[in-house]
C-alpha positions in Angstrom: -7.9 7.5 -29.9 -5.9 4.3 -30.4 -4.2 4.7 -27.1 -7.6 5.3 -25.4 -8.9 2.0 -26.9 -5.8 0.2 -25.6 -6.0 1.6 -22.1 -9.8 2.2 -21.7 -10.1 0.3 -18.4 -7.3 2.3 -16.8 -8.7 5.6 -18.1 -12.1 4.8 -16.7 -10.6 4.0 -13.3 -8.7 7.3 -13.4 -11.9 9.2 -14.3 -13.8 7.6 -11.5 -11.0 8.6 -9.1 -11.5 12.2 -10.2 -8.9 12.6 -13.0 -10.2 14.7 -15.9 -9.8 12.5 -19.0 -10.1 14.2 -22.4 -10.0 12.0 -25.5 -8.7 13.6 -28.7 -8.2 12.6 -32.3 -5.5 14.3 -34.4 -4.8 16.6 -31.5 -8.5 17.9 -31.4 -10.4 17.2 -28.1 -13.5 15.2 -28.8 -15.0 13.9 -25.5 -14.4 14.0 -21.8 -14.7 11.0 -19.5 -16.4 11.8 -16.2 -18.0 9.6 -13.5 -21.8 9.2 -14.0 -22.5 10.7 -10.6 -20.8 13.9 -11.7 -23.5 14.4 -14.4 -26.6 13.8 -12.5 -26.7 16.4 -9.7 -30.2 17.1 -8.6 -31.6 20.5 -9.6 -33.7 22.4 -7.1 -37.3 22.9 -8.0 -38.3 26.5 -8.8 -34.8 27.8 -9.4 -36.1 30.1 -12.1 -39.1 31.3 -10.1 -39.8 34.9 -10.9 -37.3 35.1 -13.8 -39.4 33.7 -16.6 -42.4 35.5 -18.0 -44.9 34.4 -20.6 -46.5 36.8 -23.1 -50.1 37.7 -22.2 -51.3 36.0 -25.5 -49.1 32.9 -25.3 -52.1 30.6 -24.7 -54.4 32.2 -27.2 -55.6 29.7 -29.8 -53.9 30.0 -33.1 -56.1 28.5 -35.8 -53.2 28.1 -38.2 -51.2 26.0 -35.7 -54.3 24.1 -34.7 -54.8 23.2 -38.4 -51.2 21.9 -38.5 -51.9 19.5 -35.7 -55.5 18.6 -36.3 -55.9 19.1 -40.1 -59.4 19.9 -41.4 -60.8 19.0 -38.0 -59.1 22.0 -36.2 -62.4 23.2 -34.7 -62.5 19.9 -32.7 -59.1 20.6 -31.1 -59.0 20.5 -27.3 -59.4 23.9 -25.7 -56.8 25.2 -23.2 -58.3 25.6 -19.7 -57.9 29.1 -18.3 
């Protein structure tokens, strides 16, 4: 960790150039330096289409849950459109 503090600018340059930089403390890997662009690859919309199913009753009103959110005024809770 001390070496990383001393040579941070060089380590960042190496990571930007594609080098995998792993920082460790007492021999235990803690973090990995990677370029920001490597983290933010766009995800295609709908990539889970047809793979996720909801239970038939998942949108049914649950009075106990409504009471948690709306307290004594649970009857005035907004209704889910069908």
